[in-house]
N, C-alpha and C positions, 0 to 999 in steps of 0.2 A: 303473287297477289296483284302487283301492278299490271301485269299482262291481263289478268282476269277483268280489272276495272276498264282497261282500254277496250277489251272485247265487248263488254256490256255497253259502254258509251257508243261504240261503233254500231252495235245492234239497235240501240235506241235511235241513232241518227238515221239508219237505214229504214227503220219502221216509220219515221217521220217524213220520209221522202227526201232526205238530204242527199245531194250528189257529191262526188269527190272529184277533184282535179288530179290529173297526172300530167307530168311534163316530160321533156326529153333533156338529156344532158348535152354538153357541147359537141360530143361526137355524133349526135343524132340518134343514139340508141335510146330506146324507151326506158324510163326509170320506173320502178315499182310505184304504184299508187300510194300516196301518203294521205292520211285522214285530214284533209283540209276541207272543212265543210263549206259548201256553197248553199246558203240558205235561200229558200224561195222568196222572191220579192212580191210585195203587194201591188196589185194593179192600181192605176190612178183612181178607179172607182171604189177601191177598197181601202183607201187611205184612212187612217184613224181620225176621228173627229178632233178638231183643234178647239180647245176651250176659248170662248170669246173673252177678250180682255175688256174690262170695263172701260167704256169710252169716256174720255175727259170732255167736259162741255164748258163753253164760255159762260160767264156769269149772267149774260143777257138771254132770257128765255126766247126772245124774238129772233135771236141770232146765235143758236147754241153751238154751231160748228163753223169752221172756216176762219177768216180774218174778222177782227172786230176792234174798233177803237172805242174805248170806254173813257169818258171824261167825268170825273167826280167833281162837281162844283164845291161840295162841302169840304173835301180833302185837298182840293186844288192839285189833283193828280191826273195824269193821262196814262192809261195802260193799254198797250197793244197786245191783243190776244190772238192766238191761232190754235184752234181745236183744243181749247181749255188750258193752253200753256201760255205763260207770260213771255212775250217776245221783248217788249220794252216797257219801262215805267219811268215817267218823267214828271218833274215838278213843273207846273204851268201857272198861268194867270187867266182866269175867265173874266167876264164882264163885271165892272164895278157897279155900285148902286146907281140906278137910273139907266144903266146900259147892260142889264143882265143878259147873260148868254142863255138862249132859249133851251130849256130841257126838252128831250124827246128823242125819237128814233129817226135817224137820217142816213144818207149815204153820201160818199164823196161824189160830187157832181162833176167837178173838173179840177185839174191841177195846173199850176203855173209856177215855174221856177222863181220868178220875180214879178210880183203883181203890184201895180201902182194903185193906191187908194186915193181917188179924187176927193172923197169926203174929208179925209184927214191929212192929205198931202204927205203921205209916207210910202216908202217901199215895204212890201211884205214878202220877204224871201220865202221860198218853199211853201207857197200858199195852196191850200186845198179847200175849195168851197163846198160846204155841206148843206147850206140853206140860205136862200135869198142872198143877202150881202154879208153872210157870216162865213168866216174862214178859220181853219187851223193854220197857223203860220209861225215862222220864226219871229223873234222880237223885231219890231219894225224900226226903221231909221229914216231920217229926213234925206232928201235928195242931196248928194254930194257929201254926206256925213257918214262916218263909220260908228257913231255913237248909237248903241242899241237901246231904244226907249223901253223902259220897264224892267231892265235887267235886275235891278235891286228889289223889285216888287214881286218877283216870281214866288209863288206860294201863297199869294194874296190876290183877291179880285182887283184887277187894275185896268182891264182893257175896255174898249167901247163895245164889247159884245163878242168879239172874236176870241179864240183860244190861242193864247201866246205860248210858244214853246221856245226853249233856250237855243242858242246858237249851237250847232252840231247835232243836237237832239232832233231839231226840226228836219234837217237834211236826212237823217237816218229814217225818220218816220215817212218822209216824202218818198224816199226810194222804196220803202217796204209796202206802203199803201198803194192800192190801185183804184182807178175810177170804179165806183160801185161798192167799195169797201163800206160796210155798215159803221155808223157812228152812233153811239148811245151816250147821251148826255143826261146826267141826273144829279 
């Protein structure tokens, strides 16, 4: 019975165009062919269609793919997105009353590892300008001081319009973002 099943399987494979390999033993003598099927391969033009995966999109319809820095004034949170996936999420401080951070769509215009603000006489490490005199930057500090201004106020509006990011977080964001990265503030 087993032999009959093997013969039927062999006949089916031959009818389908399957070929068989035969090899040689160590002495070089030819061994009998064993039914090792070699299935025909599809040519590159006959590859089976691959189902499209649903593409994840950023939450900003103006910048649905690629890198995006989202700033939520209401939540006092910054989220860095890349193709619909969160890369970073940080607690921040935006502008206090009278110095509101301007909502809108922007792009990183320039980056500076340590920017001096003549207006406020403070250093702004990891500064990224997105509009006129507005920056995303690490908590500022006075010249010659290591005290980070506004550290206890993160999560509440406290800046003069810039987006303040905590120590360490600002450096990560600075290294990740590129000039031209979209910034969406709402």
